[in-house]
C-alpha positions in Angstrom: -1.9 12.1 -15.7 -0.8 12.0 -12.0 2.4 10.0 -11.3 3.0 8.5 -7.9 6.5 7.1 -7.2 8.0 4.9 -4.5 4.7 4.4 -2.6 5.0 2.3 0.6 2.7 1.1 3.4 3.8 -0.3 6.7 1.9 -1.7 9.6 3.0 -1.9 13.4 2.5 -5.2 15.0 3.9 -7.2 17.9 6.1 -10.3 17.9 5.8 -11.4 21.5 6.5 -8.3 23.5 8.6 -6.8 20.7 6.9 -4.1 18.5 7.9 -4.4 14.9 7.0 -2.7 11.6 6.0 -4.8 8.6 6.2 -3.5 5.1 3.0 -4.4 3.2 3.9 -2.6 0.0 7.2 -0.9 -0.9 8.5 0.8 -4.0 5.3 0.9 -6.1 5.1 3.3 -9.0 1.8 4.3 -10.6 0.6 6.6 -13.4 -3.1 7.4 -13.0 -5.1 9.1 -15.7 -7.8 11.6 -15.0 -11.1 9.8 -14.2 -9.4 6.5 -13.3 -10.0 4.7 -10.0 -7.1 2.8 -8.5 -7.3 0.2 -5.8 -5.2 -2.5 -4.2 -6.7 -6.0 -3.4 -4.6 -7.7 -0.7 -4.3 -11.5 -0.1 -7.1 -11.4 2.5 -9.3 -9.7 -0.1 -9.2 -6.3 1.7 -9.4 -3.3 -0.6 -7.6 0.0 -0.2 -8.9 2.5 -2.9 -7.9 6.1 -3.3 
C-alpha cells in the first residue's frame, strides 16, 4: 500500500489584472493498493489520473 498525505493542487489565474492562485484540492489523503488506479473527476468532468 502506498500512502499519500496532504495532497494539494493549485492553479494560477487572473482576476482583472491581478494574478491569483486558486486551490482546486487541498488536504487530500489517499491509501492506494498495488494494482489500483486512482483518478479525480472534477465538476467539469475533466479527469486527472495517476
